C-alpha positions in Angstrom: -60.6 0.3 54.7 -63.1 2.9 53.5 -65.4 2.2 50.5 -63.9 5.1 48.6 -60.6 3.3 48.3 -62.0 0.1 47.0 -62.0 1.2 43.3 -58.4 2.1 43.6 -57.5 -1.4 44.6 -59.4 -2.8 41.6 -57.5 -0.7 39.2 -55.0 -2.0 36.6 -51.9 -1.2 38.7 -49.2 -4.0 38.6 -49.3 -6.4 41.6 -46.1 -6.2 43.6 -44.0 -9.3 43.8 -44.3 -11.4 46.9 -41.4 -10.7 49.3 -38.8 -13.3 49.9 -39.3 -15.4 53.1 -37.2 -14.3 56.0 -34.9 -17.0 57.3 -35.3 -18.2 60.9 -32.8 -16.4 63.1 -32.7 -19.5 65.4 -30.6 -21.4 62.9 -27.0 -21.7 63.8 -24.2 -19.9 62.1 -23.1 -23.0 60.1 -26.5 -23.3 58.4 -26.5 -19.6 57.6 -23.0 -19.8 56.1 -23.8 -22.8 53.8 -27.2 -21.4 52.9 -25.7 -18.1 51.8 -23.2 -20.0 49.6 -25.9 -22.0 47.9 -27.9 -18.8 47.2 -24.9 -17.1 45.7 -24.2 -20.1 43.5 -27.8 -20.2 42.3 -27.8 -16.5 41.6 -24.5 -16.8 39.6 -26.0 -19.7 37.6 -29.1 -17.7 36.8 -27.0 -14.7 35.7 -24.9 -16.9 33.5 -28.0 -18.5 31.9 -29.5 -15.1 31.1 -26.2 -13.8 29.7 -25.9 -16.8 27.4 -29.5 -16.4 26.3 -28.9 -12.7 25.5 -25.7 -13.4 23.5 -27.4 -16.2 21.6 -30.4 -14.0 20.8 -28.1 -11.1 19.8 -26.1 -13.3 17.5 -29.2 -14.7 15.9 -30.5 -11.2 15.3 -27.2 -10.1 13.7 -27.2 -13.3 11.6 -30.7 -12.7 10.4 -29.9 -9.0 9.6 -26.8 -10.0 7.6 -28.9 -12.6 5.7 -31.5 -10.1 4.9 -28.9 -7.6 3.7 -27.2 -10.2 1.6 -30.6 -11.1 0.0 -31.2 -7.4 -0.8 -27.8 -7.1 -2.5 -28.1 -10.4 -4.2 -31.5 -9.7 -5.5 -30.7 -6.4 -7.3 -32.1 -6.3 -10.8 -29.8 -5.0 -13.5 -31.0 -4.2 -17.0 -28.3 -4.3 -19.7 -29.3 -2.9 -23.1 -27.2 -4.4 -25.9 -26.1 -7.1 -23.5 -25.8 -9.9 -26.1 -22.3 -9.0 -27.3 -19.3 -6.8 -26.8 -19.1 -4.6 -23.8 -22.7 -5.3 -22.9 -22.1 -9.0 -22.7 -19.0 -8.5 -20.5 -21.0 -6.3 -18.2 -23.8 -8.9 -18.0 -21.3 -11.7 -17.1 -19.7 -9.6 -14.4 -22.9 -8.5 -12.8 -24.2 -12.1 -12.8 -21.1 -13.2 -10.9 -21.7 -10.5 -8.3 -25.2 -12.0 -7.7 -27.4 -9.6 -9.6 -30.5 -10.7 -11.5 -30.1 -9.8 -15.2 -32.5 -8.7 -17.8 -30.6 -8.8 -21.1 -32.0 -6.7 -23.9 -31.1 -7.1 -27.6 -32.6 -6.8 -31.0 -31.7 -10.5 -31.6 -33.7 -12.7 -29.3 -31.6 -15.8 -30.0 -28.4 -13.9 -29.1 -29.9 -12.6 -25.9 -31.0 -16.1 -24.9 -27.5 -17.5 -25.6 -26.0 -14.8 -23.4 -28.5 -15.6 -20.6 -27.7 -19.3 -20.8 -24.0 -18.6 -20.3 -24.5 -16.4 -17.2 -23.7 -17.5 -13.7 -26.7 -18.3 -11.6 -30.4 -18.4 -12.4 -33.3 -16.0 -12.5 -31.9 -14.2 -15.6 -34.2 -13.3 -18.5 -33.7 -12.3 -22.1 -35.9 -9.7 -24.0 -36.0 -8.7 -27.6 -36.1 -4.9 -27.8 -35.2 -2.2 -30.3 -34.2 0.7 -28.1 -34.8 3.2 -31.0 -38.6 2.4 -30.9 -40.6 4.0 -28.1 -43.4 1.4 -28.0 -41.0 -1.5 -27.7 -39.1 0.1 -25.0 -42.2 1.0 -23.0 -43.7 -2.5 -23.4 -40.4 -4.3 -22.5 -39.7 -2.3 -19.3 -43.3 -2.7 -18.3 -42.9 -6.5 -18.6 -39.7 -6.4 -16.6 -41.4 -4.4 -13.9 -44.2 -6.9 -13.6 -42.0 -10.0 -13.9 -38.9 -9.1 -12.0 -39.7 -6.2 -9.8 -38.0 -2.8 -9.4 -34.9 -2.0 -11.4 -31.7 -1.2 -9.5 -29.1 -0.9 -12.3 -29.3 0.2 -15.9 -26.5 -0.1 -18.4 -27.0 1.4 -21.9 -24.5 -0.4 -24.1 -26.6 -0.6 -27.3 -25.1 1.4 -30.2 -24.4 1.3 -33.9 -21.9 3.2 -36.2 -21.8 4.3 -39.8 -18.4 5.8 -40.6 -18.3 8.2 -43.6 -17.4 11.8 -44.4 -20.3 14.2 -43.7 -20.7 14.9 -47.4 -21.1 11.2 -48.1 -23.4 10.3 -45.1 -26.9 9.4 -46.1 -29.8 11.1 -44.2 -31.2 7.7 -43.2 -27.9 6.7 -41.6 -27.9 10.0 -39.6 -31.4 9.2 -38.4 -30.5 5.6 -37.5 -27.4 6.8 -35.5 -29.3 9.4 -33.6 -32.3 7.1 -32.8 -30.2 4.2 -31.6 -27.2 5.9 -29.9 -28.9 9.0 -28.4 -32.7 8.7 -28.4 -32.5 5.0 -27.5 -30.6 5.8 -24.2 -33.1 8.6 -23.5 -36.0 6.2 -23.9 -34.5 3.5 -21.7 -33.5 5.9 -19.0 -37.0 7.4 -19.0 -38.6 4.0 -18.7 -36.2 2.7 -16.0 -36.5 5.8 -13.8 -40.2 5.1 -13.2 -39.1 1.9 -11.5 -35.9 3.3 -9.9 -37.9 5.8 -7.9 -38.9 3.0 -5.5 -35.3 1.5 -5.2 -32.6 2.6 -2.8 -29.2 3.3 -4.4 -30.2 2.9 -8.0 -27.6 3.8 -10.7 -27.4 4.3 -14.5 -24.3 4.0 -16.6 -24.4 5.1 -20.3 -21.7 3.9 -22.6 -20.3 6.7 -24.7 -17.0 7.0 -26.5 -13.8 9.1 -26.6 -14.9 10.1 -30.1 -17.7 12.0 -28.4 -15.2 13.9 -26.3 -12.5 14.7 -28.9 -14.1 14.1 -32.3 -12.7 12.2 -35.3 -12.6 12.7 -39.0 -15.2 10.5 -40.8 -17.3 10.1 -37.6 -19.2 13.4 -37.4 -22.6 11.9 -36.7 -21.4 9.2 -34.5 -19.4 11.8 -32.5 -22.4 14.0 -32.2 -24.5 11.2 -30.8 -21.9 10.4 -28.1 -21.3 14.0 -27.3 -25.1 14.5 -26.9 -25.1 11.5 -24.6 -22.6 13.2 -22.3 -24.8 16.3 -22.0 -27.9 14.1 -21.4 -26.1 12.1 -18.7 -25.1 15.2 -16.7 -28.5 16.8 -17.0 -30.4 13.6 -15.8 -27.9 13.3 -13.0 -29.0 16.7 -11.7 -32.6 15.9 -12.0 -32.6 12.6 -10.1 -29.9 13.2 -7.5 -32.5 14.2 -4.9 -34.0 10.7 -5.3 -30.5 9.1 -4.6 -30.3 7.9 -8.2 -26.8 8.2 -9.8 -26.2 8.6 -13.5 -22.7 8.5 -15.1 -21.1 8.1 -18.5 -18.2 5.7 -19.4 -16.2 6.6 -22.5 -14.1 3.7 -23.9 -11.5 3.9 -26.5 -10.4 1.1 -28.9 -11.9 -2.1 -27.4 -12.0 -5.6 -28.9 -15.6 -5.8 -30.1 -17.4 -6.6 -33.3 -17.4 -2.9 -34.1 -13.6 -2.7 -34.1 -13.0 -6.1 -35.7 -11.9 -4.5 -39.0 -9.2 -2.3 -37.4 -5.6 -3.3 -37.3 -4.3 -3.5 -33.7 -0.7 -3.1 -34.9 -1.5 0.4 -36.1 -3.6 1.1 -32.9 -0.8 0.0 -30.6 1.5 2.7 -32.0 -0.9 5.5 -31.0 -2.2 4.1 -27.7 0.2 4.8 -24.8 -0.5 1.4 -23.2 0.3 -0.2 -26.6 -2.8 -2.3 -27.1 -6.5 -2.4 -27.5 -8.7 -2.8 -24.4 -10.8 -5.8 -23.4 -14.5 -5.8 -22.8 -13.9 -7.2 -19.4 -11.7 -4.2 -18.5 -14.6 -1.9 -19.4 -17.0 -4.0 -17.4 -14.9 -3.5 -14.3 -15.2 0.3 -14.8 -18.9 0.0 -15.2 -19.2 -2.0 -12.0 -17.2 0.7 -10.2 -19.6 3.4 -11.3 -22.6 1.3 -10.4 -21.4 0.6 -6.9 -19.9 4.0 -6.1 -22.4 5.7 -3.9 -20.9 9.2 -4.1 -20.2 9.5 -7.9 -22.8 11.0 -10.2 -22.8 13.2 -13.3 -19.2 12.2 -14.2 -17.4 10.9 -17.3 -15.0 8.1 -16.8 -12.6 7.5 -19.7 -11.2 4.0 -20.3 -9.0 4.3 -23.4 -5.4 3.3 -22.4 -4.4 7.0 -22.8 -5.8 7.4 -26.4 -7.1 10.9 -25.6 -3.5 12.0 -25.2 -2.6 10.9 -28.7 -5.8 12.3 -30.3 -5.2 15.8 -29.0 -3.7 18.4 -31.3 -0.1 19.1 -30.2 0.4 22.5 -31.6 -0.9 25.1 -34.0 1.0 27.6 -36.0 0.4 30.4 -38.5 2.2 31.2 -41.7 3.6 34.7 -41.5 4.9 35.9 -44.7 7.0 33.2 -46.3 8.1 31.8 -42.9 6.2 29.1 -40.9 6.7 29.3 -37.2 6.7 25.7 -35.9 5.8 24.5 -32.5 7.4 21.6 -30.7 6.8 18.3 -32.5 8.8 15.4 -33.8 7.2 14.4 -37.0 4.6 17.0 -38.1 2.2 16.9 -40.9 1.0 20.1 -42.4 -2.6 20.5 -43.8 -4.5 23.3 -45.1 -7.0 24.9 -42.9 -9.9 23.7 -45.1 -8.7 20.5 -46.8 -10.9 19.1 -49.5 -12.7 15.7 -48.7 -10.8 14.0 -51.5 -7.6 14.7 -49.8 -8.5 12.7 -46.7 -9.8 9.7 -48.7 -8.1 6.5 -47.6 -6.8 6.0 -51.2 -4.7 9.2 -50.7 -3.4 8.0 -47.3 -2.1 4.7 -48.6 1.1 4.0 -50.7 3.0 7.1 -49.9 0.2 9.3 -48.8 2.3 10.7 -46.0 4.8 12.1 -48.6 1.9 13.5 -50.6 0.7 15.4 -47.6 4.1 16.8 -47.0 4.3 17.9 -50.6 0.9 19.5 -50.3 2.0 21.3 -47.1 4.9 22.9 -48.8 2.6 24.4 -51.4 0.4 25.6 -48.6 3.4 27.5 -47.1 3.9 29.4 -50.4 0.3 30.4 -50.3 0.8 31.9 -46.8 -2.3 30.0 -45.6 -3.0 28.9 -42.1 -1.6 25.5 -41.1 -2.3 23.0 -38.4 0.4 20.8 -37.0 -0.7 17.2 -36.2 1.1 14.4 -34.5 1.9 11.2 -36.4 -0.7 9.7 -34.2 -3.5 11.7 -35.7 -2.3 10.6 -39.2 -2.4 6.9 -38.0 -6.0 7.4 -36.8 -7.0 8.6 -40.2 -5.3 5.6 -41.8 -7.0 3.2 -39.4 -10.6 4.5 -39.9 -12.0 3.5 -43.3 -14.3 6.3 -44.3 -16.5 4.2 -46.5 -16.9 1.0 -44.5 -20.0 1.1 -42.1 -18.4 -1.5 -39.8 -15.5 0.6 -38.7 -15.7 2.4 -35.4 -13.4 4.2 -33.0 -14.9 2.6 -29.9 
């Protein structure tokens, strides 16, 4: 061997395996036959061992992958604003049952603690936060980020209501409604999105109302806040869709909560096609659907038992001369185009108010004024909503 080839032998090439020993050809045919059988048996045994080892390793890998995936799902952090009562509490209970970690926000710290104590599982925290105040929202979400990690779900269920005619609504009530119902959701979404940018499949659900979609007498400001929340939801959904963050709005109708405790369900059952008020748990199911639907964003989901159908105006007609052309309706009520606030006061709607409105409409016909035909359902809604009580709501 030449000296020039020596460095080549000392290189890092892999050393070839030693060849198998060649059997002695002088052995008889019987020995060759039995020796070949033993070799085949040994080879089959080795193949079987390797196959079992591969299958076991594969199953262990799959099992570990499923465990890690379950831990990721189970460890999702959900923040529920207004989660101490009503719809927010029902959402908190349902998400806890699905394995999420909950951060319950409420103005009342004791109520939030009581809700957390009743939730399934552990690792749930309660926070006192007024969503209408920017500093409190910023500080609370910063604490959640440091204590619990990145946020996966946000549900804005905090809200208030002050029912009154616009002429009787105080400016401070207008500001309170706007700050809590609209600005509060804006602040919480803004604070949560900073954390959601680092989370895969994050989602936000804002709780609106059918009043924000259709409007209602005596709830002008409340309706404006919920309608503004719809526009805000759609716009934010467009902004964060590229980050795989989904934002949707849920609009409930009459639901059994503290805000609707003063309403008579018997009257409501007559105008709701399903014939009853909804339950907070039913709304929570819809919220969970929006949170877990990976291809829905910027949408409005109505959960009202068909109330929107009853709240719609059925027909409009115009007085021409002394003749009023009526559209299809069973029991119409005729109102002036611009009725005075005193006419719609609850005192006028009780004890024969229906007949008074009919009498008033007959005078309106003689004046050849415009008239609007409303269903009896619309009249029932006016009766149900007390225009002076701040505790009444159509939500």
